[in-house]
N, C-alpha and C positions, 0 to 999 in steps of 0.2 A: 759815067765811070767814076767821077768824083764822089757822087752821092753813094755809090756802091762801096767805095773805099772807106768813106766816112762811116757808113753803117757798119762795116766790118770792124772798124776800130772801136766804135761805140759798144758793140757786142763783146769785144775783147775786154774793154775797160769794165763793163758790167760783170763779166766773168771773173775778173780779178779783184772785185770790190772788197771781198772779205780780207784778202791778204793786204790790199792797199790800206784799208782802215787799221789793221793791226800794226802796220809799220808806221804809217804817216801820223797817227795819233801821237806817237812818241817823237816824231820829227818836230812837230809843232811845239811839243813840251820842252824841247831843248832850249827854247828862247823864253821860257817863262818859269816863274817859281824858284825852284831850288838852284843850287850851284850848277855851273856848266858841266862840271865833271860828273855830278850825280845824274844829270839828265843824259849825258853821253852813255853812261852805264845803263840807263833805262833803254836807250835806243839800241844798244848792243843786245840787251836782254830781249827786246822786241824782235830783233832780227833772228836771234836764236830760236825764239818761240815760233816764228814763222818757218822754221826749219831751213834757214839759210845755211846753217852749220856753224859750229863754234869757230873754226879756223877762218872761214870767210867773214863772219861777223866781226871777229877781232881785227882782221886786216882792214876792213872797211872803216871801222870806228877809229882805229889807230891813225889811219890816213886822214880822217876827218879832224881828229884832234890836232894834227900838225898844220892843217890848212884853214881851219875855221877861225876867221878873224871878224870881230864885230858882231853885229846882231842882225844878220840878213838871212831869213829863212829860204829865200830863193837860191842863194849861193849854196846853202846846205843841200837843197833838193837837187841842184845841178851836180854837185859832187857825188851824191848818192847815185844818181843816174849814170854818171861816167864810170863809177866804180863797178856797178852791177853790169853795165853794158860791156865793159872790158872783159868780164868773165864770160858772158853769154855769147858774145860775137864769135868766140872760138869754136862754138858748137852749132852755129847757124850754118846749116848745110842741107838745103832741100833735097829730097829724094829725086834722083834722076833716073828715068826709065831708059836704059842704055842699049837694050837689045830686045829681041822678040823670039820666044816668049821670055818675059822678065818675071822671075819667080820671087815672091815675097813670102818668107816664112815668118808667121806672126807668133810671138812668144808671150807668155805672161801667166801668172797664177790665176786661179778662178776668182772672179769678183772684181777684177780691175777694169772691166769693160772691153775685153779682148774681142769678143765676137761682134759687139756693137761697132768697135773701131774698124773691123774688117768690113762690115756692112757699109759704113760711111766711106771707106776707101773705095769700095766697089762702086758706090754711087758717084763718087767724085770722078773716077776714071771712065765710067760708062758715059757720064755727061760730057766728057771731053772727046767722046767718039771712039774710045778704045774698047776692044773686045776683052772681056774679063771672064775668068773661070775661077770658081771657088772650090776648095777641097775641104770636106768636113773631116779633118784629121783628129778632132777631139771626140773619140768614140767612147770615152769613159764617163763624161759628165752627162747626167740625165738631161734630156731636151736640148743638148748642144747642137745636135744635127738639125732638129726642127727649127731652132732659132736661126741657124745659118741659112737654112732654106727660105725662111721668111725674108731675110735680108736679100737673098739672091733674087727672090720674086720682085721685091721692091726695086732693085737695081736693074732688073732685066738681064740677069746673067745666070748661066747654068751652075749647078752645084753637083760635084761628084761625091757620092756617099756610099757607105755600106751600113750594115745594121749596128745598133748600139752594142758596144763591147767587142766589136771586131778589131782587126789588126790595122792600126793607123798606117803602117808601112804599105799595106795593100791599097789603102785609099790614095796615098800619095803616088804610088805606082800607076794606078788607074788614071789619076789626074794628069800626070805628066804625059801619058800616052794620049789622053783625050786632048790635051792642049796642042800636041803636035798634029793630031788628026784634024782639029778644028782651026788650027792656025791662030790660036788665042794669043793676044799680045801680052796680057798680064795674067799670071796665075797667083792666087793668094791662098796660102796654106794655113788653115786653122790647126792648132796643136793642143795637146793636153795641158791642163794647168794644175793638175793634182793627181799624183799616184800615191801608193802607200808610204813611200819614203822619198825624200829629196833626191837620193841617189837614183832610185827607179825612174823618177821624172826626167832627170838629166840624161840618163841612158836612153830613154825612149826618144827624147829630142835628137840625140846624136844619131839614132837609127833613122829617123825621118830625114835628117840632113843627108845621110849616106844614100838613102834611096833616091832622093831628088838629084843628087850629084851623079849617081850612076846612070840615071835616065837622061840627064842633060848636064854635060860637063860645065862646071862653073856655077851650077845652081846649088842652093838658093842664092840669088844675087843680093838679096837683102834679108837680114835677120833682124826683124823689127820687134823690139820689146815694148809691150804696153805696161805702163805703170800708173797706179792710182795715186794722185798727188795728196789725197786726204790721209794716206797712211804715213806721210812724213818720212822719217828715217828708215822705216821698213822698206820703202820704195828704193832707197839707196842701197840697202842690203840686198834686195832682190836683184837689182841691176848688177851688183858685184857677182852674185852667184851665177846668174845666167851668162854673164860675160865670160866668166871662167870656164863654163861648160861648153858653150857653143860659139863664143865670139860674137857679141852683139854689134851690129853695124849701124843701128839707128834706134831712137827712142820716140815713142808717142806717149805723152804725159796727159792723162785724162782727169776729169772731175775737178779741174781747177776752180770751177765756179762754186763748188760746195765746201770749200775749206779756207781757213786762214793760214794754211801751211804751204801756200804756193811757193814760198821761198825755197822749197826743196829742189826746184829746178836749178837754182844757183849752186847748191851743194853738189848735185849730180854733175853739172857742167864743170865745176872746179875740180872735183876729185877724179872723175872718170874720163872726161874729154871725149865722150861718145856723142856723135852728132844727134841733135834733137830735131827730128823731122816734123812732128805734128804736136799740137796741143789741143786738148778738148776743154771748151769753156761753156758747155751747155748740152741740151738733149737733142737739138735739131741737127739735121745732116750738115748744115752750113757751119755748125759750131765746132767741127773738127777743122782746125786751121793749120796751114803751113806755118812753121815757127819762123818768125822774123824778130831778131833780137831787139832792134830799135823800137819797133811797135810795142813789143812786150814791156820794155822798160818804161816807155812813155805812158802806157796804160797802168803800170804798177805804181809809179811814183807821181 
């Protein structure tokens, strides 16, 4: 068990390496060369460039300015950890499967890793012995249905689908009926990520939500938004839009391993207070991790 936990932490640390290097290079510089104030300004700039956000970066550095005494890098690192952890612990809330069937409606624009995240979730839950059913509700994107079917085959769970260009509401209707007939424990709904306009997309998502709720009161139980960390502030803007339209209940932040902008998780946590359920730090199935604030901060700093 200890070896497994250690391996999990090491993969998290490796996944956050780019953001770590972007921030910590300037942490070390605080104690060298130029005046302390100049270096603190560089640290603030590094935090902003990693998409921590201007407000959060300013608050962190202002606090550091009042507490930093002497020439001790370890105290500085400790303060940084405490400051970031105090923000992230407020959104550390793992997804709980509270009833059966438990319906997860997965949201996100095209390209963020939405379908891949669905596949990894399906694999996670089937490996835990749960029966999972997938619904190919993104009928607009070319190859989306086939991609989801591929993940379903890998996870060993059925996929409810219709033809490309069909009515997503009809897919969701069929999926809800199938889940009841098969006594599925978890239903994961894929959804569209792009229509002709933003308004059209949000209206389509609201329709899917209504169909699910009509067939099973209380569904969808989770509205999970997938965001691409490498898009930085765009991810924050997407979160605002989806939250306003359908009320996001959880976030999965992907592609943290491919960016130095991993600080966006701090901006999202500070500004939106939406629970962060999962983070993606690599391509393998095991690299979709349940978000734990303390482990994340230890790996980051």
